[in-house]
C-alpha positions as CSV (number, residue, x, y, z in Angstrom):
1,M,135.9,99.0,102.6
2,D,134.4,96.8,99.6
3,K,137.2,96.4,96.7
4,E,134.8,97.2,94.2
5,N,133.6,100.8,96.2
6,A,137.3,101.3,96.4
7,L,138.0,101.5,92.7
8,M,134.8,104.0,92.0
9,R,136.4,105.8,95.2
10,F,132.8,105.9,96.8
11,S,132.3,106.3,100.6
12,R,129.8,106.3,103.1
13,H,131.6,109.9,104.2
14,S,131.6,111.3,100.2
15,E,128.2,110.4,99.9
16,V,127.3,112.5,102.8
17,W,129.0,115.1,102.0
18,H,127.5,115.1,98.3
19,G,124.0,114.8,99.6
20,R,124.6,117.9,102.0
21,L,126.0,119.8,99.1
22,A,122.9,118.8,97.0
23,M,120.5,120.0,99.6
24,I,122.5,123.4,99.7
25,G,121.7,123.8,95.8
26,F,118.2,123.1,95.9
27,A,117.5,125.4,98.5
28,M,119.5,128.0,96.8
29,I,117.1,127.1,93.6
30,A,114.0,127.4,95.4
31,V,115.3,130.7,97.1
32,D,115.6,131.8,92.9
33,L,112.6,130.4,92.1
34,L,110.3,131.6,95.1
35,T,111.5,135.6,95.4
36,G,113.3,136.1,91.7
37,N,116.3,136.8,93.1
38,G,119.4,134.4,93.6
39,V,120.9,133.8,97.4
40,L,124.1,136.3,96.5
41,H,121.5,139.2,96.1
42,H,119.9,138.3,99.3
43,W,123.3,138.5,100.6
44,S,124.1,142.0,98.9
45,L,126.7,140.2,97.2
46,M,125.6,141.4,93.6
């Protein structure tokens, strides 16, 4: 691992997970905008 990356705590593994979580977040926003109800409402949690 590069010394600069080690200091900033970036790694390929963490960047992959951040990307996956961002995609889930964007999908949840898209569901909300398209249907008018949030994801939790669709899952009967609210």
